[in-house]
C-alpha positions as CSV (number, residue, x, y, z in Angstrom):
1,X,-10.3,-74.7,18.7
2,X,-7.6,-73.9,20.4
3,X,-9.0,-75.2,23.8
4,X,-9.8,-78.2,22.3
5,X,-7.1,-78.6,20.6
6,X,-5.2,-79.0,24.0
7,X,-7.7,-80.6,25.6
8,X,-7.7,-84.2,26.3
9,X,-10.1,-86.8,28.7
10,X,-7.7,-86.5,31.3
11,X,-5.9,-83.2,31.3
12,X,-5.7,-79.7,29.2
13,X,-2.4,-78.3,28.0
14,X,-2.5,-74.3,29.6
15,X,0.3,-71.1,29.5
16,X,1.1,-71.0,33.3
17,X,-0.2,-68.6,35.2
18,X,1.2,-66.8,38.3
19,X,-0.1,-69.3,40.6
20,X,1.2,-72.5,39.5
21,X,4.5,-71.4,41.1
22,X,4.1,-73.3,44.5
23,X,3.6,-76.7,42.6
24,X,5.9,-76.4,40.2
25,X,8.6,-75.6,42.3
26,X,7.2,-78.9,44.5
27,X,7.3,-81.6,41.4
28,X,10.6,-80.3,39.9
29,X,12.7,-80.6,43.6
30,X,10.9,-84.2,43.8
31,X,14.1,-86.3,44.1
32,X,12.9,-89.0,41.2
33,X,12.7,-86.0,38.8
34,X,16.7,-85.3,39.1
35,X,18.0,-85.5,36.0
36,X,14.5,-85.5,34.2
37,X,12.8,-82.4,34.8
38,X,13.5,-80.7,30.7
39,X,14.0,-77.5,32.4
40,X,16.0,-74.6,30.8
41,X,19.9,-75.3,29.8
42,X,20.4,-72.3,31.9
43,X,19.1,-74.1,35.6
44,X,20.8,-76.9,36.9
45,X,18.8,-80.1,36.2
46,X,19.9,-81.7,39.4
47,X,20.1,-79.2,41.8
48,X,17.2,-78.3,44.2
49,X,15.7,-75.4,42.7
50,X,15.0,-72.3,44.8
51,X,11.3,-70.2,44.4
52,X,12.7,-67.5,42.5
53,X,14.9,-69.8,40.4
54,X,11.5,-71.4,39.4
55,X,9.6,-68.5,38.8
56,X,12.4,-67.4,35.9
57,X,12.3,-71.2,34.7
58,X,8.7,-70.2,34.6
59,X,9.4,-66.8,32.6
60,X,11.6,-68.1,30.5
61,X,9.1,-70.5,29.1
62,X,6.5,-68.2,28.7
63,X,8.6,-66.1,26.7
64,X,10.0,-69.3,24.6
65,X,9.7,-67.6,20.7
66,X,10.5,-71.1,19.1
67,X,8.5,-73.5,21.2
68,X,5.9,-73.8,23.7
69,X,5.9,-74.9,27.6
70,X,2.5,-75.7,28.6
71,X,1.4,-76.8,32.2
72,X,-0.1,-80.1,32.6
73,X,-3.7,-79.7,34.6
74,X,-6.0,-81.9,35.4
75,X,-9.4,-81.1,33.8
76,X,-11.1,-82.2,37.1
77,X,-10.1,-79.5,39.5
78,X,-7.1,-77.5,37.3
79,X,-4.3,-79.0,39.6
80,X,-1.1,-78.6,37.7
81,X,0.6,-82.3,37.5
82,X,3.6,-81.4,35.1
83,X,5.0,-79.9,32.1
84,X,5.3,-80.1,28.2
85,X,7.2,-78.5,25.8
86,X,7.8,-78.6,22.3
87,X,11.1,-76.9,20.7
88,X,11.6,-76.3,17.1
89,X,14.6,-73.6,17.7
90,X,16.6,-76.0,15.1
91,X,14.1,-76.3,12.7
92,X,10.3,-76.2,13.0
93,X,10.0,-79.4,10.2
94,X,11.9,-81.4,13.3
95,X,10.4,-80.1,16.7
96,X,12.0,-82.0,20.2
97,X,8.9,-82.6,22.7
98,X,9.5,-83.9,26.6
99,X,6.9,-84.3,28.7
100,X,7.5,-84.2,32.8
101,X,5.3,-85.0,35.3
102,X,4.8,-85.0,39.0
103,X,6.3,-88.4,40.7
104,X,3.2,-88.6,42.5
105,X,0.6,-88.5,39.9
106,X,3.0,-90.6,37.3
107,X,1.2,-93.7,35.7
108,X,-2.5,-92.3,35.8
109,X,-2.5,-91.2,32.0
110,X,-1.3,-87.6,32.0
111,X,2.2,-87.9,30.6
112,X,0.8,-90.3,27.7
113,X,-2.2,-87.7,27.0
114,X,-0.2,-84.8,26.9
115,X,2.2,-86.4,24.6
116,X,-0.4,-87.5,22.3
117,X,-1.5,-83.5,22.4
118,X,1.7,-82.3,21.8
119,X,1.8,-84.8,18.4
120,X,-1.8,-83.6,17.5
121,X,-0.6,-80.5,17.4
122,X,2.5,-80.7,15.8
123,X,1.3,-83.1,12.7
124,X,-1.8,-81.5,12.5
125,X,-0.8,-77.4,12.8
126,X,2.9,-76.9,11.8
127,X,5.0,-78.1,9.3
128,X,6.7,-81.0,11.2
129,X,7.6,-84.1,9.5
130,X,9.6,-85.8,12.3
131,X,9.2,-85.1,16.1
132,X,11.9,-86.0,17.9
133,X,13.0,-86.5,22.1
134,X,16.3,-87.0,23.8
135,X,16.5,-89.7,26.6
136,X,18.5,-91.0,29.1
137,X,19.4,-94.4,28.6
138,X,18.3,-95.0,32.2
139,X,15.3,-93.5,32.4
140,X,13.4,-96.6,30.7
141,X,10.1,-95.0,31.5
142,X,10.4,-92.3,29.8
143,X,11.7,-94.3,27.0
144,X,8.3,-96.7,27.0
145,X,6.3,-93.5,27.0
146,X,7.7,-92.6,24.1
147,X,8.0,-96.1,22.3
148,X,3.6,-96.3,23.4
149,X,3.6,-93.5,21.3
150,X,5.4,-94.9,17.9
151,X,8.7,-93.1,18.5
152,X,11.7,-95.4,17.3
153,X,15.1,-95.6,18.2
154,X,16.8,-93.5,15.9
155,X,20.3,-93.1,17.5
156,X,22.2,-92.5,20.2
157,X,25.1,-89.8,21.7
158,X,27.5,-92.2,23.5
159,X,28.6,-91.3,26.8
160,X,26.7,-87.9,26.6
161,X,27.3,-87.9,30.7
162,X,27.5,-89.2,34.2
163,X,24.6,-90.5,36.1
164,X,25.1,-91.5,40.2
165,X,29.3,-91.5,38.5
166,X,28.6,-93.9,35.8
167,X,28.5,-92.7,31.8
168,X,25.2,-92.9,30.3
169,X,23.9,-93.0,26.7
170,X,21.6,-90.4,25.3
171,X,19.1,-92.3,23.4
172,X,17.3,-89.8,20.3
173,X,13.8,-91.3,19.4
174,X,12.1,-90.3,16.3
175,X,8.6,-90.4,15.2
176,X,7.9,-89.5,11.5
177,X,4.4,-87.8,10.6
178,X,3.5,-90.3,8.0
179,X,4.0,-93.2,11.0
180,X,1.8,-91.1,12.9
181,X,-1.0,-90.4,10.4
182,X,-1.0,-94.6,9.9
183,X,-0.9,-95.3,13.7
184,X,-4.5,-96.0,15.0
185,X,-6.0,-93.1,17.6
186,X,-8.4,-94.1,20.1
187,X,-11.6,-95.5,18.5
188,X,-9.3,-97.7,16.2
189,X,-9.4,-95.0,13.4
190,X,-6.1,-93.6,12.0
191,X,-4.4,-90.1,12.9
192,X,-4.7,-88.8,9.0
193,X,-7.6,-86.7,7.8
């Protein structure tokens, strides 16, 4: 059951393994992910990461008690192409989610499928009644992916940071359980039981 829960048509979400560090280091250091790596707060989201820092990140992901951080692996071949997280540190009824895909593997359906699997888990097996994500306003791709999965703008933190010397807003997007249940899934049926 657990395997099927975290398995889609293209990818499966799994725990990180020791051999994943080199791949994770490679995609986290890709310039296109600067500012949107969604890694633990104690690490820079913009500076280059060393191999030992990436090993520490993977260790922190594995030690997460109020959430989960999983590798996004292709079903064919098992190659890690990103990571997916949910965090309910503040409130298990309103977790946050994030999905990061290697820029070389983006726009192939991996991110959308990873997000759909996280939502299926959160709304099907946890007390979550609302799931949110926090996305910089300049990250149009991330906001578009969230919107494609039913997320709506719920608010924003104005001038939350600087991006290339200019202030940016942090957009809060959310999806309610009832909205997810009413939305059609593959095959046209709704997610509701």
